[in-house]
Phi, psi and omega in degrees: 000152180258133177243341176226028182091354173263137176296129179273152182302319194230090176307150179287126181290159188294314184305317186289324175298319176294323173297322177295320179295315175305323182297327178264014182303323182272000183284156187293340184289149177271113186245132175221166171238139184209155175284179184294325179281004175095352179295124181284128181247343178215140180220123176276171177293323176296329169289328175294323173291325180282311184262345170096344177271138174291159177308317186291332179287315186284314189302133176105334180282155178273128194297310187283336170291316172312308189264358179054055187295129171250127188260154181278350176207172181311139189290328188291323182293319171300318174296322181291318176298312184300322173298315185287317191253345178080349172220166177201143177213150186169174185266139178234154168249126179241157175252133183267169178288336178280359172089029171223167186260145173232144171263131177232156170267115182251132182242118183255139174228117185259145169274115185245130181277185183295339176273002178085015184259143174296122181262307177216163178234132175262121184243127177239119187242130182241126187287124180236023183310313185290328175286321179298318184291320182289322179296320182293315177303327182289319180286324179291322174304313183293332176294317173294326184292314182298322176299318179300304184300324178296332187256004168300146169288346175276167172275126186239155180201159177228147181235160166287187179298334185264005180096351182283124184291129176247354183201139171234148170281171183304325181292329170307306177297316173307314183286312188281329184070023180256172173248167183299324180298318183295319189245017177293158182059249181248021179296337179305345184294338186298331178255011174274151177300130180305326184282354186239329195304326182288320178294317184299311177304314185294319176301318181284326177298327184290323181289324177298323183285322185267337183083005179275150176304148187245139175219143183198159168239143181195164170276133173247148179269126178278177176298336174280354178094358183271157174254142171237144183274140181232140169262124181241139179230149177208143180224151182280142171251122185259151178273180188297346178259007173085005181280144175282130184253331185201167172236143175236132181225166179218145177246117186250126187284119182238023177304314175293314180297323183287327179284328175291320182290330175292315178302312183294325181290319177291321175295325175300318179294317175302312177296324178296321183290325179291323180293324175298303184296324176296317178309310178297318176296311175309304184305315177294319177288335172294315182295317180299315176299313181304317184290322174295318178300322176295322181293317183295320178290329175291319176309299180303326174295313184299311190293316183296315181297318182291325183285336185290328169305299175299334184288310179308319176298320179297312177300320183292317182287335176296302177304320180300312185296323179287330183285317185287327176287331174055232183281348183279344186292137181282159185297325178302309184299317185291322181293322176296309182301314175302324184285322172298312176303316186295316185287332172290324180294320176298321176289328174293326171295317176301314182301314184293319176295321180295318178297322177301303177308314182292323186289336176307322182279334180272324182289142177278138186259126174254103184273141181191179178290133182227124171289105183299317184295317179301315186296317189284319173301323175293322175295320178300317189293321183280359189236099175312322182296347180258000176254165181282143019261010182290323180198158185253103180242120171250130182253112181272099183268177357287146181251135179289161170284152173235165170267114178198185179257119189300314180293318174300315176304317188293323182292316180302307185293322178296326176289308184298315175295319174305311177297325178298328178268342180285311195260075171238161178292150181300134175090355184259131175288132180287131173240120181241133180233120179248124183211169182237160177220130176283134169225088177066233181264021181240156177235132178243119186264133171250145178235107183247131180235185180239030186286199191270349178085175187231124172308148181306309179300326185282338184297327184285341183240005184299336179269002182276162183288130176071026183250128180224144184289154182304329187273355182255358186290340180283354184262148169297138177170164185251343187081020178245337181311307185288334175290321174303315183301307180302316183289325181295319178293318174298326181284345176261006181079016180253191178207169181226167173187177185215154171236121184199157185218131183306127182090348183226034171074187182225158174232110179263147172224150179234120181243130184226165174289140178290138176305143177286000000 
């Protein structure tokens, strides 16, 4: 027998060949013995398991016809190699009895007689269908990957485990104007900026050592000689054993983004400088305004205080005149004197309100827990106009405690309750309802009346100084009371508002923090 193309001194008898085949009958490989024309003389259990034909069905059949063998090259060429070498191996495709194709790794061993002719062939076939399918899928996957990578908008590349570049996509060559031979392995360093190439190289080598994904930014030279900035990222591709086999990376052009960020940074710096200048200007003007307000409040306080002396004199002299004249005073003179006294009293009330408004800015506010219900009932007890039969004022308790200044809160509630019973149609009994509403950590106190109401346009200005609703001008008042309410509320960290409809009364509210 020839095992390596040389004629053996003593050929292996056919019977011995069959005995060798029987020894491997139980092996998992599909083993068969056939004549040169393909007639099967031996069929192992492994062959029966792989192809589906029993030994009795296969022996005597022509193997290539039975299995519909597909050869990798012409059969005559294979036979010639077998005669020359005594062995042949390669991949074949066979059709099974179950109706499907399998790919096998086939190994042939020939028995050659003394005349150099092939007597029989021992054939051992191992099913490699899964491996071949996996290899095909891998090739297809690689083809899809390369097709995808070629169409990426970024520059893409792949390296081996040691970092040597083996592949670039078309966009790399279009941008750099280089060839694969010029930039293979570590040749890419030639298109890096001289001031950055060492840093980038060291950073990438560090990633190769640790196996961690790599990211960096740097300028790359284009084929026109100009540099553009790129964000580069690469990640390792590992094999089935978890070992790094390749690296895949991309370079994304971020030149415009970088320029935008730089412009934004410059704008932010300019804005910050402008804000600092503006803040200084605002602080200066705020200080000037605060000083002017303080001077104005001092002036108003002094003026109001100084005016009260002459007003008291006017009232006193008016009363003295009416008393001295007694019955001798004429009706006309008495009417004049009463009008003078009434005007003086109105002016005195206005001065008192202005003084109260001015004191809100001068007096120190002491915030603490204030019991609303107790405070309200005390105000009602001290004000006859808030009691029956003059008015029906109902406090719907229990009311929670709020965080406020008792004196300021008393001033607020006195004004709100006073307005509620004052501004009603003539002959109508005032009905006032006071209740609270929880709003998170705030308490909103409502004062609801059945008064004449406030027009929509006037509601927005009703808390301004010296502002009165058109329907309230026929009632006595100074236009300062609600301004006091708002300023006092603000000093306590609160706020005020109103809901009203002409002819259907008003609902004023005061909102303060709930007491801890």
